[in-house]
N, CA, C and O of each residue as an XYZ file, in Angstrom:
356
protein
N     -24.753    -10.371    -18.707
C     -25.355    -10.362    -20.027
C     -26.223     -9.113    -20.129
O     -26.966     -8.773    -19.209
N     -26.113     -8.451    -21.250
C     -26.924     -7.270    -21.509
C     -27.832     -7.584    -22.695
O     -27.375     -8.068    -23.730
N     -29.110     -7.306    -22.530
C     -30.098     -7.558    -23.578
C     -30.859     -6.265    -23.801
O     -31.445     -5.713    -22.870
N     -30.850     -5.782    -25.036
C     -31.552     -4.539    -25.342
C     -32.250     -4.638    -26.682
O     -31.732     -5.231    -27.628
N     -33.429     -4.051    -26.750
C     -34.099     -3.865    -28.037
C     -33.607     -2.531    -28.586
O     -33.623     -1.518    -27.887
N     -33.173     -2.541    -29.831
C     -32.710     -1.311    -30.458
C     -33.338     -1.164    -31.830
O     -33.821     -2.134    -32.414
N     -33.327      0.054    -32.336
C     -33.797      0.335    -33.701
C     -32.603      0.832    -34.501
O     -31.813      1.652    -34.032
N     -32.493      0.320    -35.705
C     -31.441      0.734    -36.631
C     -32.083      0.961    -37.995
O     -33.183      0.470    -38.249
N     -31.411      1.697    -38.872
C     -31.946      1.851    -40.228
C     -32.034      0.483    -40.911
O     -31.219     -0.402    -40.652
N     -33.026      0.323    -41.782
C     -33.142     -0.933    -42.523
C     -31.889     -1.150    -43.350
O     -31.365     -0.216    -43.957
N     -31.406     -2.400    -43.370
C     -30.224     -2.754    -44.139
C     -30.255     -4.235    -44.455
O     -31.058     -4.988    -43.904
N     -29.378     -4.638    -45.342
C     -29.286     -6.049    -45.723
C     -28.651     -6.834    -44.582
O     -28.012     -6.241    -43.712
N     -28.814     -8.152    -44.566
C     -28.156     -8.966    -43.536
C     -26.634     -8.781    -43.527
O     -26.013     -8.778    -42.464
N     -26.047     -8.630    -44.695
C     -24.591     -8.440    -44.767
C     -24.191     -7.107    -44.134
O     -23.223     -7.041    -43.376
N     -24.936     -6.052    -44.445
C     -24.654     -4.743    -43.859
C     -24.857     -4.777    -42.347
O     -24.094     -4.174    -41.592
N     -25.887     -5.482    -41.921
C     -26.189     -5.577    -40.501
C     -25.066     -6.270    -39.746
O     -24.679     -5.818    -38.668
N     -24.534     -7.362    -40.295
C     -23.421     -8.070    -39.648
C     -22.222     -7.147    -39.453
O     -21.530     -7.219    -38.438
N     -21.988     -6.295    -40.421
C     -20.871     -5.361    -40.331
C     -21.145     -4.231    -39.343
O     -20.231     -3.751    -38.673
N     -22.388     -3.815    -39.257
C     -22.754     -2.659    -38.440
C     -22.962     -2.993    -36.963
O     -22.766     -2.125    -36.112
N     -23.352     -4.218    -36.637
C     -23.707     -4.581    -35.253
C     -22.619     -4.227    -34.232
O     -22.950     -3.635    -33.205
N     -21.340     -4.556    -34.457
C     -20.343     -4.193    -33.440
C     -20.293     -2.693    -33.157
O     -20.065     -2.288    -32.017
N     -20.499     -1.880    -34.164
C     -20.466     -0.430    -33.974
C     -21.720      0.048    -33.262
O     -21.650      0.938    -32.414
N     -22.861     -0.532    -33.596
C     -24.096     -0.182    -32.895
C     -24.012     -0.590    -31.427
O     -24.488      0.133    -30.552
N     -23.415     -1.733    -31.159
C     -23.309     -2.239    -29.785
C     -22.546     -1.263    -28.893
O     -22.859     -1.126    -27.710
N     -21.557     -0.594    -29.452
C     -20.783      0.367    -28.657
C     -21.663      1.452    -28.051
O     -21.346      1.984    -26.988
N     -22.771      1.787    -28.721
C     -23.669      2.832    -28.224
C     -24.606      2.317    -27.139
O     -25.218      3.114    -26.427
N     -24.730      0.995    -27.000
C     -25.753      0.436    -26.128
C     -25.222     -0.419    -24.983
O     -25.985     -0.788    -24.090
N     -23.944     -0.739    -24.992
C     -23.399     -1.558    -23.903
C     -22.247     -0.799    -23.237
O     -21.518     -0.064    -23.904
N     -22.085     -0.974    -21.933
C     -21.066     -0.212    -21.208
C     -19.678     -0.867    -21.208
O     -18.846     -0.545    -20.360
N     -19.429     -1.766    -22.132
C     -18.145     -2.449    -22.215
C     -17.569     -2.272    -23.608
O     -18.291     -1.972    -24.559
N     -16.277     -2.459    -23.718
C     -15.630     -2.428    -25.025
C     -16.132     -3.601    -25.856
O     -16.350     -4.693    -25.332
N     -16.313     -3.373    -27.155
C     -16.779     -4.466    -28.019
C     -15.763     -5.599    -28.074
O     -16.113     -6.717    -28.453
N     -14.507     -5.332    -27.702
C     -13.485     -6.371    -27.678
C     -13.590     -7.269    -26.446
O     -12.987     -8.341    -26.403
N     -14.359     -6.830    -25.441
C     -14.489     -7.586    -24.190
C     -15.760     -8.423    -24.122
O     -16.002     -9.107    -23.127
N     -16.571     -8.373    -25.176
C     -17.846     -9.081    -25.139
C     -18.084     -9.876    -26.413
O     -17.547     -9.564    -27.475
N     -18.900    -10.907    -26.279
C     -19.450    -11.618    -27.436
C     -20.765    -10.913    -27.740
O     -21.569    -10.676    -26.839
N     -20.983    -10.581    -28.993
C     -22.181     -9.848    -29.388
C     -22.983    -10.692    -30.369
O     -22.428    -11.313    -31.276
N     -24.308    -10.703    -30.170
C     -25.190    -11.375    -31.110
C     -26.448    -10.528    -31.238
O     -26.676     -9.614    -30.445
N     -27.251    -10.833    -32.228
C     -28.483    -10.084    -32.442
C     -29.514    -10.964    -33.124
O     -29.196    -12.002    -33.704
N     -30.744    -10.520    -33.037
C     -31.852    -11.168    -33.733
C     -32.756    -10.065    -34.254
O     -33.122     -9.156    -33.509
N     -33.115    -10.137    -35.515
C     -34.045     -9.167    -36.089
C     -35.443     -9.493    -35.575
O     -35.922    -10.617    -35.729
N     -36.096     -8.506    -34.962
C     -37.443     -8.703    -34.438
C     -38.507     -8.242    -35.426
O     -39.556     -8.872    -35.564
N     -38.225     -7.128    -36.118
C     -39.152     -6.662    -37.145
C     -38.398     -5.788    -38.132
O     -37.435     -5.106    -37.780
N     -38.852     -5.824    -39.364
C     -38.241     -4.989    -40.399
C     -39.274     -4.741    -41.486
O     -40.308     -5.407    -41.551
N     -38.975     -3.780    -42.327
C     -39.878     -3.503    -43.440
C     -41.232     -2.979    -43.019
O     -42.241     -3.260    -43.666
N     -41.263     -2.215    -41.934
C     -42.537     -1.689    -41.442
C     -42.918     -0.382    -42.122
O     -43.910      0.245    -41.748
N     -42.137      0.037    -43.122
C     -42.423      1.279    -43.818
C     -41.836      2.504    -43.148
O     -41.989      3.620    -43.644
N     -41.166      2.304    -42.026
C     -40.576      3.432    -41.295
C     -39.110      3.632    -41.649
O     -38.499      4.618    -41.236
N     -38.542      2.701    -42.413
C     -37.117      2.790    -42.721
C     -36.251      2.290    -41.583
O     -35.026      2.400    -41.633
N     -36.882      1.741    -40.559
C     -36.172      1.239    -39.375
C     -36.453     -0.251    -39.212
O     -37.461     -0.766    -39.694
N     -35.544     -0.925    -38.525
C     -35.771     -2.308    -38.139
C     -35.473     -2.432    -36.653
O     -34.606     -1.737    -36.122
N     -36.196     -3.320    -35.989
C     -36.020     -3.526    -34.555
C     -35.206     -4.794    -34.339
O     -35.485     -5.837    -34.930
N     -34.197     -4.687    -33.485
C     -33.314     -5.814    -33.188
C     -33.292     -6.089    -31.702
O     -33.526     -5.193    -30.892
N     -33.011     -7.317    -31.349
C     -32.636     -7.644    -29.987
C     -31.124     -7.804    -30.005
O     -30.592     -8.671    -30.698
N     -30.438     -6.970    -29.246
C     -28.990     -6.980    -29.160
C     -28.603     -7.647    -27.845
O     -29.117     -7.287    -26.786
N     -27.696     -8.618    -27.917
C     -27.262     -9.338    -26.722
C     -25.743     -9.298    -26.658
O     -25.063     -9.552    -27.652
N     -25.218     -8.979    -25.480
C     -23.776     -8.957    -25.272
C     -23.462     -9.698    -23.978
O     -24.119     -9.491    -22.958
N     -22.457    -10.557    -24.029
C     -22.028    -11.317    -22.851
C     -20.525    -11.146    -22.703
O     -19.784    -11.236    -23.682
N     -20.078    -10.899    -21.480
C     -18.645    -10.733    -21.234
C     -17.904    -12.012    -21.626
O     -18.276    -13.111    -21.213
N     -16.856    -11.850    -22.426
C     -16.071    -13.000    -22.880
C     -15.514    -13.777    -21.698
O     -15.471    -15.007    -21.725
N     -15.089    -13.069    -20.666
C     -14.505    -13.711    -19.483
C     -15.495    -14.670    -18.826
O     -15.112    -15.767    -18.419
N     -16.746    -14.276    -18.721
C     -17.770    -15.112    -18.091
C     -18.054    -16.335    -18.960
O     -18.126    -17.456    -18.457
N     -18.215    -16.117    -20.267
C     -18.482    -17.228    -21.180
C     -17.324    -18.220    -21.148
O     -17.546    -19.431    -21.113
N     -16.102    -17.723    -21.159
C     -14.936    -18.607    -21.134
C     -14.851    -19.389    -19.828
O     -14.472    -20.560    -19.835
N     -15.199    -18.754    -18.701
C     -15.193    -19.462    -17.409
C     -16.200    -20.609    -17.413
O     -15.873    -21.721    -16.998
N     -17.410    -20.349    -17.873
C     -18.420    -21.408    -17.950
C     -17.977    -22.515    -18.899
O     -18.137    -23.698    -18.599
N     -17.423    -22.132    -20.038
C     -16.964    -23.128    -21.022
C     -15.874    -24.010    -20.435
O     -15.862    -25.219    -20.669
N     -14.963    -23.422    -19.678
C     -13.875    -24.184    -19.070
C     -14.417    -25.227    -18.097
O     -13.975    -26.376    -18.104
N     -15.363    -24.831    -17.269
C     -15.962    -25.769    -16.312
C     -16.629    -26.925    -17.048
O     -16.505    -28.081    -16.642
N     -17.329    -26.614    -18.119
C     -18.019    -27.649    -18.892
C     -17.014    -28.607    -19.523
O     -17.202    -29.823    -19.478
N     -15.942    -28.063    -20.114
C     -14.924    -28.916    -20.749
C     -14.170    -29.748    -19.712
O     -13.807    -30.889    -19.998
N     -13.926    -29.211    -18.524
C     -13.264    -29.980    -17.464
C     -14.127    -31.153    -17.013
O     -13.608    -32.149    -16.509
N     -15.427    -31.039    -17.190
C     -16.346    -32.132    -16.865
C     -16.451    -33.121    -18.028
O     -17.312    -34.002    -18.032
N     -15.552    -32.962    -19.025
C     -15.497    -33.836    -20.208
C     -16.761    -33.743    -21.067
O     -17.176    -34.714    -21.700
N     -17.354    -32.557    -21.071
C     -18.523    -32.301    -21.905
C     -18.144    -31.272    -22.965
O     -17.126    -30.590    -22.844
N     -18.952    -31.168    -23.982
C     -18.720    -30.218    -25.059
C     -19.811    -29.152    -25.017
O     -20.976    -29.453    -25.277
N     -19.448    -27.901    -24.690
C     -20.480    -26.859    -24.650
C     -20.983    -26.550    -26.062
O     -20.188    -26.322    -26.974
N     -22.290    -26.543    -26.234
C     -22.855    -26.220    -27.543
C     -23.785    -25.013    -27.470
O     -23.890    -24.252    -28.433
N     -24.460    -24.833    -26.337
C     -25.368    -23.706    -26.177
C     -25.253    -23.181    -24.760
O     -25.226    -23.951    -23.800
N     -25.185    -21.859    -24.636
C     -25.296    -21.217    -23.328
C     -26.482    -20.294    -23.428
O     -26.584    -19.497    -24.361
N     -27.371    -20.397    -22.476
C     -28.593    -19.624    -22.527
C     -28.655    -18.696    -21.324
O     -28.051    -18.969    -20.287
N     -29.383    -17.606    -21.468
C     -29.612    -16.665    -20.387
C     -30.816    -17.160    -19.611
O     -31.806    -17.587    -20.204
N     -30.741    -17.106    -18.292
C     -31.818    -17.625    -17.461
C     -33.179    -17.063    -17.867
O     -34.170    -17.792    -17.867
N     -33.238    -15.783    -18.212
C     -34.510    -15.186    -18.592
C     -35.087    -15.806    -19.855
O     -36.307    -15.823    -20.020
N     -34.252    -16.314    -20.747
C     -34.718    -16.924    -21.983
C     -34.929    -18.428    -21.846
O     -35.666    -19.018    -22.635
N     -34.302    -19.049    -20.871
C     -34.337    -20.497    -20.729
C     -35.770    -21.008    -20.588
O     -36.141    -21.998    -21.220
N     -36.564    -20.348    -19.775
C     -37.946    -20.775    -19.539
C     -38.719    -20.745    -20.857
O     -39.450    -21.684    -21.171
N     -38.559    -19.675    -21.619
C     -39.271    -19.557    -22.885
C     -38.774    -20.591    -23.884
O     -39.576    -21.194    -24.598
N     -37.448    -20.806    -23.945
C     -36.893    -21.755    -24.905
C     -37.229    -23.179    -24.518
O     -36.841    -24.117    -25.215
């Protein structure tokens, strides 16, 4: 899992959803087709024309392996958390 704080130009949520995969290519060492990508806006509208995001990417292969183990145990995976965030959550 890769977690990075990044700055991007301020944009609407719709524009951001479209732009995130392209921004991720600049910040992660894997193809965007090989990872699940998510983000969270940390700050925006600070008058700088920029917004700060937390960008998270997880290898699809790893997520699928964990999901398979969970489903084989007759459970339904609903949330996968990163160990570093688990304590806080």
